[in-house]
C-alpha positions in Angstrom: 31.4 6.6 8.6 28.4 6.3 6.3 26.2 3.2 6.1 26.5 1.1 2.9 23.3 0.5 0.9 23.3 -3.1 2.1 23.1 -2.0 5.7 20.5 0.8 5.1 17.4 0.3 7.1 13.9 1.4 6.3 10.6 1.2 8.0 7.6 -0.6 6.4 3.9 -0.3 7.3 2.6 -3.8 6.9 -1.1 -4.6 6.2 -3.4 -7.4 5.3 -5.1 -7.7 2.0 -7.0 -10.8 1.0 -5.4 -12.7 3.8 -1.8 -12.0 2.7 0.7 -9.5 4.2 2.0 -6.6 2.3 4.4 -3.8 3.1 4.9 -0.2 2.0 7.6 2.4 2.8 6.5 4.3 5.8 8.1 7.5 4.4 5.4 7.5 1.6 2.5 7.2 4.1 1.0 10.6 5.0 -1.5 9.0 7.4 -3.8 6.0 8.0 -7.5 6.9 8.5 -10.6 5.0 9.2 -13.0 4.4 6.4 -14.7 7.7 5.4 -17.6 8.4 3.2 -16.4 8.1 -0.3 -18.1 10.1 -3.1 -18.3 8.1 -6.3 -17.0 9.6 -9.5 -18.5 9.0 -12.9 -16.7 7.0 -15.6 -13.9 5.9 -13.3 -12.2 2.6 -13.6 -13.7 -0.1 -11.3 -10.8 0.1 -8.9 -11.3 3.8 -8.2 -13.9 4.0 -5.4 -14.2 7.8 -5.6 -12.9 10.8 -3.7 -12.9 12.0 -0.1 -12.5 15.4 1.5 -9.4 15.2 3.7 -9.3 18.5 5.6 -10.1 20.5 2.5 -8.0 18.4 0.1 -9.9 16.2 -2.4 -8.1 12.8 -2.4 -8.8 10.0 -4.9 -9.4 6.7 -3.3 -8.3 3.4 -4.9 -9.5 0.0 -3.8 -6.2 -1.9 -3.5 -8.2 -5.2 -3.5 -9.8 -4.3 -6.9 -6.6 -2.9 -8.3 -4.8 -6.2 -7.6 -7.6 -8.3 -8.9 -9.0 -9.5 -5.6 -12.7 -9.8 -5.0 -14.6 -7.2 -2.8 -15.4 -8.0 0.8 -18.9 -7.6 2.2 -17.8 -6.2 5.6 -15.5 -3.2 5.3 -15.7 -2.3 9.0 -12.1 -3.3 9.7 -10.8 -1.6 6.5 -8.9 1.7 6.5 -7.4 4.1 4.1 -3.7 4.6 3.7 -3.1 8.1 2.4 0.1 8.1 0.4 2.1 11.2 -0.7 3.6 10.8 -4.2 5.6 14.0 -4.9 3.0 16.2 -3.3 0.0 14.4 -4.8 -2.2 12.6 -2.3 -3.9 9.2 -3.1 -5.8 7.0 -0.7 -5.7 3.2 -0.9 -8.3 1.1 0.9 -6.7 -1.8 2.7 -8.2 -4.6 4.8 -6.3 -4.0 8.0 -3.1 -2.5 9.3 -0.7 -5.1 10.7 2.5 -3.5 12.0 5.3 -1.1 11.5 8.7 -2.9 11.1 12.3 -1.9 10.5 14.2 -3.9 7.9 17.5 -3.9 6.1 17.2 -3.1 2.4 19.5 -6.1 1.8 16.8 -8.4 3.2 14.5 -7.6 0.3 14.6 -10.4 -2.2 13.8 -9.8 -5.9 10.3 -10.7 -7.0 10.1 -14.4 -8.0 8.2 -13.6 -11.2 9.0 -11.3 -14.1 7.8 -8.1 -12.7 7.5 -6.2 -16.0 3.8 -7.1 -15.8 3.6 -6.2 -12.1 6.0 -3.3 -11.5 4.4 -2.5 -8.2 6.0 -5.5 -6.6 9.4 -4.3 -5.3 10.4 -7.6 -3.7 9.6 -10.2 -1.0 10.7 -10.3 2.6 10.9 -13.2 5.0 10.2 -11.8 8.5 9.9 -14.2 11.3 8.9 -17.0 8.9 6.2 -15.1 7.2 6.4 -13.6 3.7 5.7 -10.0 3.1 5.3 -8.6 -0.4 7.0 -5.2 -0.6 5.0 -2.8 -2.8 5.6 0.4 -4.6 2.1 1.8 -4.8 3.1 4.7 -7.1 3.0 2.1 -10.0 -0.7 1.5 -9.3 -2.0 5.0 -10.0 
């Protein structure tokens, strides 16, 4: 017997960003690393922090805070980089702090409460243990 799409479960990595909780599909996450030395690149958009050398691979690093319009923080000591794999292309996203890895039913994802043509990276909203988690598709941010 195969599972129906409504009963399909996925795992999310949840993280904090500007005091709010967000989630991304764990299957797209290659690894989570501590902050590394980022080499700035000329003429890049303000949300592109630069690039890092990840075991010989040059990986662009995007500030998720800046990309979503949040202000910078002065202390990045608790920040980390989520290295995402989009069809073989690696991209790193600076996030404030990893929260958890959770398993959810796809049917629990509610549609975004706003017209998401202007914010296609918002896949939906989850209510997990009375806290809201914004489910993101980061591929729309690169």
